[in-house]
ZAMARGU-4260 file (C-alpha; in steps of 0.2 Angstrom, whole numbers, plus 5000, padded with zeros to 4 digits):
<rodrens>
0) 5973/5461/5335 | 5959/5471/5340 | 5956/5486/5347 | 5948/5479/5364 | 5965/5467/5365
5) 5974/5480/5361 | 5964/5492/5374 | 5968/5477/5387 | 5987/5477/5383 | 5987/5495/5387
10) 5980/5492/5403 | 5987/5479/5411 | 6006/5484/5404 | 6001/5503/5411 | 5992/5497/5425
15) 5981/5511/5420 | 5960/5517/5417 | 5968/5534/5412 | 5965/5542/5393 | 5972/5557/5390
20) 5962/5571/5379 | 5973/5578/5365 | 5966/5594/5361 | 5976/5611/5352 | 5964/5622/5362
25) 5973/5637/5361 | 5964/5643/5376 | 5974/5631/5388 | 5990/5628/5379 | 6004/5634/5391
30) 6012/5649/5391 | 6028/5640/5389 | 6026/5634/5376 | 6018/5649/5366 | 6027/5656/5350
35) 6025/5667/5334 | 6019/5650/5327 | 6003/5644/5335 | 6005/5626/5325 | 6021/5624/5333
40) 6017/5629/5350 | 6001/5618/5349 | 6013/5605/5343 | 6025/5606/5357 | 6013/5606/5370
45) 6005/5588/5364 | 6021/5580/5361 | 6025/5585/5380 | 6009/5578/5386 | 6012/5561/5375
50) 6031/5559/5382 | 6025/5562/5402 | 6010/5552/5399 | 6015/5536/5389 | 6019/5525/5403
55) 6007/5531/5417 | 5989/5528/5401 | 5979/5515/5391 | 5972/5528/5379 | 5973/5543/5368
60) 5960/5553/5363 | 5960/5566/5350 | 5945/5579/5347 | 5946/5580/5328 | 5937/5596/5330
65) 5950/5608/5339 | 5961/5601/5323 | 5948/5605/5309 | 5946/5621/5318 | 5964/5627/5314
70) 5962/5624/5293 | 5975/5612/5285 | 5988/5616/5298 | 5978/5608/5312 | 5975/5594/5300
75) 5992/5591/5296 | 5996/5591/5318 | 5982/5579/5319 | 5992/5568/5308 | 6010/5571/5318
80) 5999/5570/5334 | 5993/5553/5329 | 6011/5547/5324 | 6021/5553/5340 | 6008/5541/5350
85) 6017/5525/5355 | 6011/5511/5344 | 6003/5498/5357 | 5993/5515/5366 | 5978/5513/5356
90) 5967/5530/5349 | 5952/5533/5350 | 5948/5550/5339 | 5933/5559/5345 | 5921/5564/5329
95) 5905/5563/5334 | 5903/5561/5315 | 5884/5560/5314 | 5884/5560/5294 | 5873/5547/5287
100) 5881/5552/5267 | 5900/5554/5272 | 5901/5537/5287 | 5907/5525/5273 | 5922/5539/5266
105) 5927/5546/5285 | 5925/5526/5292 | 5940/5524/5278 | 5949/5537/5281 | 5949/5536/5300
110) 5953/5520/5301 | 5963/5513/5286 | 5973/5530/5281 | 5973/5539/5299 | 5977/5523/5311
115) 5965/5527/5323 | 5958/5512/5331 | 5942/5519/5340 | 5931/5534/5335 | 5914/5541/5344
120) 5899/5542/5334 | 5882/5552/5338 | 5867/5538/5337 | 5855/5549/5331 | 5854/5542/5313
125) 5853/5524/5317 | 5862/5510/5314 | 5864/5512/5296 | 5875/5528/5301 | 5885/5515/5312
130) 5887/5500/5302 | 5900/5507/5288 | 5912/5506/5303 | 5910/5491/5312 | 5915/5484/5295
135) 5932/5483/5301 | 5933/5469/5311 | 5948/5476/5321 | 5941/5490/5326 | 5927/5501/5335
140) 5917/5513/5340 | 5910/5520/5356 | 5890/5526/5356 | 5888/5543/5363 | 5875/5540/5375
145) 5875/5553/5388 | 5881/5570/5390 | 5884/5582/5406 | 5878/5597/5395 | 5863/5607/5405
150) 5857/5609/5390 | 5853/5591/5384 | 5845/5586/5401 | 5827/5590/5393 | 5828/5578/5381
155) 5841/5565/5388 | 5827/5564/5403 | 5814/5561/5390 | 5800/5555/5393 | 5803/5551/5412
160) 5817/5550/5424 | 5812/5530/5427 | 5813/5530/5407 | 5825/5542/5399 | 5831/5542/5382
165) 5849/5539/5385 | 5844/5524/5392 | 5836/5518/5377 | 5853/5526/5366 | 5863/5512/5378
170) 5847/5497/5375 | 5845/5498/5357 | 5865/5503/5349 | 5870/5486/5359 | 5863/5478/5346
175) 5873/5488/5334 | 5889/5478/5339 | 5896/5465/5349 | 5903/5469/5366 | 5921/5469/5356
180) 5914/5480/5343 | 5907/5494/5351 | 5908/5505/5366 | 5897/5517/5375 | 5903/5536/5378
185) 5894/5544/5393 | 5899/5561/5400 | 5891/5565/5419 | 5894/5569/5437 | 5882/5557/5443
190) 5887/5541/5447 | 5868/5538/5447 | 5868/5537/5428 | 5884/5526/5429 | 5875/5514/5437
195) 5859/5513/5426 | 5870/5513/5411 | 5882/5501/5418 | 5866/5490/5422 | 5857/5490/5406
200) 5875/5486/5399 | 5886/5476/5411 | 5899/5471/5394 | 5903/5486/5388 | 5915/5497/5391
205) 5913/5513/5397 | 5921/5529/5392 | 5918/5541/5406 | 5919/5560/5400 | 5917/5577/5413
210) 5917/5568/5428 | 5928/5580/5435 | 5916/5597/5431 | 5908/5596/5450 | 5923/5590/5457
215) 5918/5572/5457 | 5918/5560/5471 | 5931/5547/5462 | 5924/5532/5473 | 5905/5535/5469
220) 5909/5536/5450 | 5922/5517/5449 | 5909/5509/5461 | 5895/5515/5449 | 5906/5511/5432
225) 5917/5497/5434 | 5910/5480/5430 | 5911/5463/5437 | 5929/5462/5433 | 5934/5479/5442
230) 5936/5487/5425 | 5925/5492/5408 | 5927/5510/5413 | 5938/5524/5406 | 5946/5539/5417
235) 5948/5553/5408 | 5964/5564/5414 | 5958/5581/5421 | 5958/5595/5407 | 5969/5607/5418
240) 5980/5594/5424 | 5990/5596/5407 | 5995/5612/5410 | 6005/5606/5423 | 6025/5607/5422
245) 6024/5592/5434 | 6012/5583/5423 | 6022/5565/5426 | 6018/5567/5442 | 6001/5571/5443
250) 5997/5555/5431 | 6005/5544/5441 | 5998/5551/5459 | 5980/5551/5449 | 5983/5533/5444
255) 5988/5523/5460 | 5971/5535/5467 | 5962/5527/5455 | 5969/5509/5457 | 5970/5511/5476
260) 5950/5514/5476 | 5949/5500/5465 | 5957/5487/5475 | 5946/5493/5490 | 5931/5490/5481
265) 5933/5473/5473 | 5939/5467/5490 | 5922/5477/5496 | 5911/5467/5484 | 5921/5452/5485
270) 5907/5447/5497 | 5893/5451/5486 | 5889/5469/5495 | 5885/5484/5486 | 5892/5483/5469
275) 5878/5492/5460 | 5859/5498/5465 | 5850/5482/5466 | 5862/5471/5457 | 5877/5460/5463
280) 5884/5456/5448 | 5893/5442/5455 | 5880/5431/5452 | 5875/5437/5434 | 5872/5424/5421
285) 5888/5424/5410 | 5876/5427/5393 | 5866/5443/5404 | 5871/5454/5389 | 5865/5443/5375
290) 5849/5438/5383 | 5847/5457/5387 | 5851/5460/5367 | 5837/5446/5363 | 5825/5454/5374
295) 5828/5472/5367 | 5827/5466/5348 | 5808/5458/5352 | 5814/5440/5351 | 5807/5436/5371
300) 5791/5441/5373 | 5779/5442/5388 | 5762/5439/5389 | 5749/5425/5383 | 5753/5415/5368
305) 5745/5399/5359 | 5762/5387/5355 | 5760/5375/5340 | 5754/5363/5351 | 5739/5372/5356
310) 5745/5376/5374 | 5746/5395/5381 | 5763/5402/5388 | 5766/5418/5397 | 5780/5419/5384
315) 5784/5420/5365 | 5802/5417/5361 | 5803/5421/5339 | 5824/5419/5336 | 5818/5422/5316
320) 5823/5440/5321 | 5841/5439/5329 | 5845/5436/5308 | 5840/5453/5304 | 5853/5458/5318
325) 5870/5453/5312 | 5877/5459/5330 | 5867/5447/5340 | 5868/5433/5328 | 5887/5433/5328
330) 5883/5430/5347 | 5873/5418/5345 | 5884/5407/5337 | 5897/5411/5347 | 5890/5404/5359
335) 5883/5388/5351 | 5902/5387/5348 | 5907/5386/5363 | 5895/5369/5365 | 5900/5361/5348
340) 5918/5362/5351 | 5920/5349/5364 | 5910/5338/5355 | 5913/5324/5343 | 5906/5326/5324
345) 5910/5324/5303 | 5895/5334/5301 | 5881/5348/5307 | 5863/5346/5303 | 5851/5362/5304
350) 5833/5356/5305 | 5820/5367/5293 | 5815/5381/5295 | 5820/5390/5311 | 5839/5383/5314
355) 5844/5382/5296 | 5853/5402/5297 | 5860/5395/5313 | 5868/5380/5302 | 5874/5390/5288
360) 5883/5401/5300 | 5890/5386/5310 | 5897/5377/5295 | 5905/5396/5291 | 5911/5397/5309
365) 5918/5378/5313 | 5926/5375/5295 | 5912/5361/5295 | 5902/5353/5280 | 5884/5353/5283
370) 5866/5345/5277 | 5848/5345/5284 | 5835/5335/5285 | 5821/5341/5272 | 5804/5345/5278
375) 5795/5337/5265 | 5802/5327/5253 | 5803/5332/5235 | 5789/5328/5224 | 5801/5326/5209
380) 5820/5327/5203 | 5831/5318/5215 | 5816/5317/5230 | 5830/5316/5242 | 5827/5316/5260
385) 5843/5324/5267 | 5852/5336/5258 | 5870/5342/5255 | 5885/5328/5253 | 5886/5313/5265
390) 5894/5297/5269 | 5886/5282/5279 | 5891/5280/5295 | 5899/5298/5300 | 5892/5305/5315
395) 5882/5319/5314 | 5877/5334/5327 | 5860/5342/5326 | 5856/5359/5328 | 5841/5367/5333
400) 5835/5384/5340 | 5822/5380/5353 | 5816/5363/5363 | 5798/5361/5365 | 5789/5344/5364
405) 5807/5339/5355 | 5794/5331/5340 | 5802/5341/5326 | 5823/5339/5330 | 5818/5319/5335
410) 5809/5320/5317 | 5826/5328/5308 | 5838/5315/5318 | 5825/5296/5311 | 5830/5305/5293
415) 5846/5305/5296 | 5848/5290/5306 | 5835/5281/5292 | 5852/5285/5278 | 5866/5277/5291
420) 5871/5292/5300 | 5875/5294/5318 | 5868/5306/5329 | 5871/5308/5347 | 5871/5326/5352
425) 5857/5336/5347 | 5861/5358/5351 | 5848/5369/5352 | 5847/5388/5358 | 5834/5388/5370
430) 5827/5376/5382 | 5809/5378/5388 | 5812/5365/5402 | 5795/5357/5397 | 5803/5337/5401
435) 5809/5335/5382 | 5827/5334/5388 | 5823/5318/5395 | 5812/5313/5382 | 5829/5314/5373
440) 5838/5302/5384 | 5826/5291/5384 | 5826/5290/5363 | 5845/5290/5362 | 5851/5307/5362
445) 5860/5320/5372 | 5854/5337/5373 | 5862/5352/5375 | 5856/5370/5379 | 5865/5389/5376
450) 5850/5392/5388 | 5836/5388/5398 | 5818/5398/5399 | 5821/5399/5417 | 5839/5408/5415
455) 5832/5419/5403 | 5816/5423/5414 | 5828/5425/5430 | 5840/5435/5422 | 5828/5446/5413
460) 5815/5449/5431 | 5837/5453/5439 | 5838/5466/5425 | 5823/5473/5430 | 5816/5468/5410
465) 5801/5460/5417 | 5791/5464/5434 | 5787/5451/5449 | 5770/5449/5439 | 5777/5443/5425
470) 5789/5431/5434 | 5776/5426/5445 | 5764/5420/5428 | 5780/5409/5421 | 5784/5401/5438
475) 5765/5396/5439 | 5765/5390/5419
</rodrens>
């Protein structure tokens, strides 16, 4: 079970979006737990917190720095605390780890020896730092993209309030891991900050921090941070609540308040009233997160671009970049898979050269044999037109990246048919909507596309990635 399945199971079982910080802070420890042995007192307090909250929260978040500050006894206390947490409740280690040189060994320690489910990381050493934590498929990371520390405001808001650095961190980090691997940590008392981040990352889980610092407007926080399904937001239990002798009652009361507000928000927005500023997620495209990531990594560009046919388009699609972004590539493969699982075929074929990586990925994912028609016939060796093993009479589904004129994909399909293979379906990632689907149909092929170019431009416009002028230029093309 991966982290997000475990988290969703815990949310469902305890009907709670609350998480608890398990921090052995001697300054916060209630006097009733004080003893001559500081570590023993802290352990009793942490065990009390776990016992009082296990039925009312969805996750626990030990802060590594508090344990580390206590030396070897503190690290021993961490292991005892981790062992005391019920197995079905996920553990997020708040480490803010940022050392590139130790990331591989630290990831191995926390995930394989300490058995935590997720970890918080600092983004400023980039994807190279995060990658060692993403190789554990059942685990997850939360990227710190915003903090409530007043001293960080100058940096976080740079260069402008309209395009602050923290939003750039969100956009970039989304290309590092899928929504099932990577969430966001957001420390803020400002609901507008949460709304902006939610608008950029509609499919990501957000772990909120510091929302109680100024008293906090819980309803505004929930309105700004919840996703279209009314979840996707983790709420911290206030630290001062953890010293209360009646902790269980207070936690249950807070949980009930959050659930009541969440229900009200869902009902209010069932008619698509205000959910987030200028965004109605009830109308969002199901592939919005992928579309935005493709734009952010430069696969979708707007300007004046000459196509292979000589035509000038107000946009350009370069899908070759996805093979250098494994997480985005995985999402692209998944989107093809959703179409292919409803088709009947014996083998799949990629069209050289652009779709060969995609076809290879799909062959591995679907456990399906792959072949491909050569772009040019070899003048030596076997001089084969089609590479790979096959039997005449088999049915082949053709996979390509983009439909513009349909020339290359039909040429490839005809080569396959000339070898005695049957070709009924052609599956592409993007259809440029230049009438090519009708052309394919007239030639006996049924085409399927993950996305159309109009779906992409509409989504980018709704998300604020392109302006009215760019949308108009597309519509007039």
